[in-house]
TIPA-178814 format. One record per residue (C-alpha): residue in one letter; x, z, y. Coordinates in Angstrom, 1 decimal. Layout:
TIPA-178814
REC   res       px       pz       py
REC     A        X        Z        Y
...
//
This chain:
TIPA-178814
REC   res       px       pz       py
REC     T     51.3    -59.1    153.0
REC     I     54.2    -59.4    151.6
REC     P     54.0    -60.9    148.0
REC     E     54.5    -58.6    145.1
REC     D     56.9    -60.3    143.2
REC     L     59.2    -61.2    146.2
REC     A     59.1    -57.6    147.5
REC     M     60.6    -56.8    143.6
REC     E     63.1    -59.6    144.2
REC     V     64.1    -58.3    147.3
REC     L     64.2    -54.6    145.9
REC     T     65.7    -54.9    142.8
REC     T     68.2    -57.1    144.1
REC     F     69.3    -54.1    146.8
REC     V     69.0    -50.9    144.8
REC     K     71.9    -53.6    142.7
REC     M     73.7    -54.1    145.6
REC     E     73.7    -50.0    146.5
REC     Q     74.6    -48.8    142.9
REC     D     77.2    -46.9    143.5
REC     W     75.5    -44.7    145.9
REC     T     73.1    -43.9    143.8
REC     P     73.3    -39.8    143.1
REC     S     73.1    -38.9    139.3
REC     D     72.9    -34.8    139.9
REC     P     69.6    -33.7    138.4
REC     G     66.9    -33.6    141.4
REC     T     69.3    -36.4    143.3
REC     S     67.6    -39.9    143.7
REC     L     68.3    -43.4    145.8
REC     Y     65.6    -42.5    148.0
REC     L     63.9    -46.2    149.0
REC     R     61.5    -46.9    151.6
REC     P     60.1    -50.9    152.5
REC     F     58.5    -51.3    155.8
REC     M     57.8    -53.9    158.1
REC     F     57.5    -54.6    161.8
REC     G     56.0    -57.0    164.8
REC     S     59.5    -58.8    165.8
REC     N     58.7    -62.0    168.0
REC     P     59.1    -61.6    172.0
REC     V     55.5    -61.0    173.6
REC     I     54.8    -58.3    176.2
REC     G     51.1    -57.6    175.7
REC     V     48.7    -55.0    173.5
REC     K     47.7    -57.8    170.2
REC     P     49.1    -58.3    166.8
REC     A     52.3    -59.6    166.2
REC     T     52.7    -63.5    164.8
REC     E     56.5    -62.7    163.7
REC     Y     57.3    -60.0    160.7
REC     Q     60.5    -58.4    159.7
REC     F     60.3    -57.0    156.2
REC     R     63.8    -54.4    155.4
REC     I     64.0    -51.3    153.1
REC     F     65.4    -48.5    154.1
REC     C     68.1    -46.2    151.5
REC     T     69.8    -43.1    151.2
REC     P     70.9    -41.0    148.7
REC     V     69.1    -37.9    149.2
REC     G     70.0    -34.7    147.3
REC     P     67.5    -31.7    145.7
REC     Y     63.8    -31.9    147.8
REC     F     63.8    -28.2    146.7
REC     K     67.2    -26.5    147.4
REC     G     67.7    -22.9    145.9
REC     G     64.3    -23.6    143.6
REC     V     60.7    -24.1    144.2
REC     K     59.2    -22.4    146.8
REC     P     55.9    -22.3    147.1
REC     L     54.4    -23.9    150.7
REC     T     52.1    -21.6    153.1
REC     L     49.9    -23.8    155.4
REC     R     47.3    -23.6    158.1
REC     V     43.9    -25.4    158.6
REC     C     45.0    -27.2    161.7
REC     D     42.6    -27.2    164.7
REC     F     43.3    -30.5    166.0
REC     D     42.4    -34.0    164.3
REC     R     44.7    -36.5    162.6
REC     A     42.6    -39.4    162.3
REC     A     39.3    -40.8    163.7
REC     P     36.4    -42.4    161.2
REC     R     36.7    -45.9    161.1
REC     G     40.7    -45.6    162.2
REC     T     43.8    -45.9    160.8
REC     G     44.3    -42.8    158.8
REC     H     44.3    -44.9    155.5
REC     I     47.1    -47.0    156.7
REC     K     51.0    -46.4    156.2
REC     A     51.6    -46.6    160.0
REC     G     53.9    -44.9    162.6
REC     L     51.2    -43.9    164.9
REC     N     49.5    -41.3    162.1
REC     Y     52.9    -39.9    161.7
REC     A     52.9    -39.6    165.6
REC     M     49.4    -37.2    165.5
REC     S     50.9    -35.1    163.4
REC     L     54.4    -34.1    165.2
REC     Y     53.1    -31.8    168.0
REC     N     51.3    -29.6    165.2
REC     I     54.0    -29.2    162.6
REC     V     56.4    -28.0    165.5
REC     D     53.7    -25.9    166.4
REC     A     53.3    -24.8    162.3
REC     H     56.3    -24.0    162.4
REC     D     57.1    -21.7    165.3
REC     N     54.5    -20.0    163.7
REC     G     55.8    -19.8    159.9
REC     F     53.6    -22.5    158.3
REC     D     55.4    -25.3    156.4
REC     E     52.5    -27.6    157.4
REC     N     48.7    -28.3    158.6
REC     V     46.2    -29.4    156.4
REC     Y     43.6    -31.1    158.1
REC     L     40.1    -31.3    158.4
REC     D     37.4    -34.7    158.6
REC     A     37.2    -35.2    162.3
REC     A     34.0    -36.0    162.4
REC     T     32.4    -32.8    160.9
REC     H     35.5    -30.3    160.4
REC     T     34.0    -29.5    157.6
REC     T     35.3    -31.7    154.3
REC     I     39.6    -31.4    153.4
REC     E     41.6    -34.4    154.1
REC     E     45.9    -34.4    153.7
REC     T     48.6    -32.7    155.4
REC     G     50.4    -34.5    158.1
REC     G     53.0    -35.8    155.7
REC     A     51.7    -36.0    152.1
REC     N     48.0    -36.0    149.9
REC     I     46.6    -32.8    148.4
REC     I     45.5    -32.0    144.7
REC     F     43.6    -28.8    143.1
REC     V     43.5    -27.8    140.0
REC     T     39.8    -26.3    139.2
REC     K     39.2    -22.9    137.0
REC     D     38.1    -25.4    134.1
REC     G     41.3    -26.8    134.3
REC     G     40.1    -30.5    136.2
REC     V     42.0    -32.1    138.9
REC     V     40.7    -32.8    142.0
REC     T     41.6    -34.8    145.0
REC     P     39.9    -35.0    148.4
REC     K     38.1    -38.5    148.8
REC     S     37.9    -39.7    152.2
REC     G     37.9    -43.0    154.5
REC     T     40.8    -41.6    156.2
REC     I     43.2    -40.5    153.9
REC     L     46.6    -42.3    152.9
REC     P     46.0    -43.5    149.5
REC     S     49.2    -42.5    148.4
REC     I     51.4    -43.7    144.6
REC     T     52.1    -40.7    144.5
REC     R     48.8    -39.3    144.4
REC     R     47.3    -41.7    142.3
REC     S     49.9    -42.0    139.7
REC     L     49.2    -38.2    139.2
REC     M     45.8    -38.4    138.9
REC     V     46.2    -41.4    135.9
REC     V     48.7    -38.9    134.4
REC     A     45.8    -36.2    134.3
REC     R     43.1    -38.9    133.0
REC     D     44.9    -41.1    130.5
REC     Y     47.9    -38.8    129.4
REC     L     46.5    -35.6    129.8
REC     G     43.2    -35.8    129.4
REC     L     41.8    -34.2    132.0
REC     N     38.8    -34.3    134.1
REC     A     40.5    -35.6    137.0
REC     E     38.4    -36.7    139.9
REC     E     38.3    -37.9    143.3
REC     K     35.6    -36.3    145.6
REC     V     34.3    -34.7    148.7
REC     I     35.8    -31.3    149.2
REC     N     34.3    -29.0    151.1
REC     K     36.7    -26.4    153.5
REC     S     34.1    -23.7    151.8
REC     E     35.4    -24.9    148.2
REC     L     39.1    -23.4    148.7
REC     D     38.7    -20.1    147.3
REC     S     37.4    -21.7    144.6
REC     F     41.0    -23.1    143.4
REC     V     43.3    -22.1    141.1
REC     E     46.4    -24.2    142.4
REC     C     47.2    -27.0    144.9
REC     G     50.0    -28.9    145.8
REC     L     51.0    -31.5    147.9
REC     C     52.0    -34.9    146.5
REC     G     54.5    -37.0    148.2
REC     T     57.4    -39.7    147.2
REC     A     60.3    -37.4    147.5
REC     A     59.4    -33.8    146.5
REC     V     56.5    -35.3    143.8
REC     I     54.5    -32.3    144.2
REC     S     55.1    -29.3    146.3
REC     P     53.0    -26.2    144.9
REC     V     51.1    -24.5    147.8
REC     G     51.1    -20.2    147.5
REC     K     49.0    -19.9    150.2
REC     L     46.6    -21.1    153.0
REC     R     45.1    -20.0    156.3
REC     F     41.9    -20.6    157.6
REC     K     41.0    -19.3    161.1
REC     D     42.1    -15.8    160.3
REC     E     41.6    -15.6    156.5
REC     V     44.5    -16.2    154.4
REC     M     44.1    -17.1    150.6
REC     T     46.1    -16.8    148.0
REC     I     45.8    -19.8    145.6
REC     G     46.0    -18.5    142.2
REC     S     48.8    -16.6    141.7
REC     G     50.4    -17.5    145.0
REC     D     53.6    -19.7    142.7
REC     I     53.8    -23.0    141.1
REC     G     50.9    -23.1    138.0
REC     S     51.3    -24.5    135.2
REC     L     49.3    -27.2    135.1
REC     T     50.8    -28.5    138.3
REC     Q     54.2    -27.7    136.4
REC     K     53.6    -30.3    133.6
REC     L     52.4    -32.9    135.8
REC     Y     55.8    -32.8    138.2
REC     D     57.8    -32.2    134.9
REC     F     56.2    -35.3    133.2
REC     I     56.7    -38.0    136.6
REC     T     60.3    -37.1    137.5
REC     G     60.7    -37.1    133.7
REC     I     59.9    -40.9    133.9
REC     Q     61.8    -41.5    136.3
REC     W     65.1    -40.0    134.9
REC     G     64.3    -42.3    131.5
REC     K     63.6    -38.1    129.8
REC     V     60.2    -39.3    128.3
REC     D     58.3    -42.3    127.5
REC     D     56.7    -44.4    130.1
REC     P     53.0    -45.3    128.9
REC     F     52.0    -47.0    132.1
REC     G     55.2    -49.4    132.6
REC     W     55.8    -47.9    135.8
REC     R     59.9    -47.6    135.1
REC     V     61.6    -50.4    136.2
REC     T     65.3    -51.1    134.4
REC     L     67.9    -52.8    136.2
//
């Protein structure tokens, strides 16, 4: 485990070194990805005893080129993560499980796959590259609860904003696939996009429209607040922003 104070020291030093590459146009950012890998010379199936901690960065343009367009998802027939496996860990092998499926989804006109739990195929988990949140008819925010879901920083941040800033009922709970038609908004949570609105979802031969099929008002409000913190346009009541 990398100590938090050491990770922050490395991160802030690195960003200062690369400050000339940080874009300033609206919607752009300096994308940062810390990662770690085993590096000691060994052939065999066993944990590494030596690791390297690195941070990758690149300037990126707006995630939604040409404006926000609601995504079309499908409930996938394949499994992403096994019970009592590594689905809750940000490891490369978890992304490998989704690669064939995402190519197939794109070939068939879908933007992403939604995965069900591998044990019963009855509850919603996440997509191949992002967590998922829903807005209920009474204005609450819910996100799936499972031991095989990656608990992303973005999803946690959105739930904190919904509960502690907007005063909404924000809950992590088991969501059955039969509940999908009861939500009025849906969004995918991730570092680059923050929230990607979902307009349509296909389950087997049924295609359902989420709410109006466009970005919802609450999804927009959550997006505006998170990006407002990131850009220094709104006060940061949670102490998340670090000024260099």
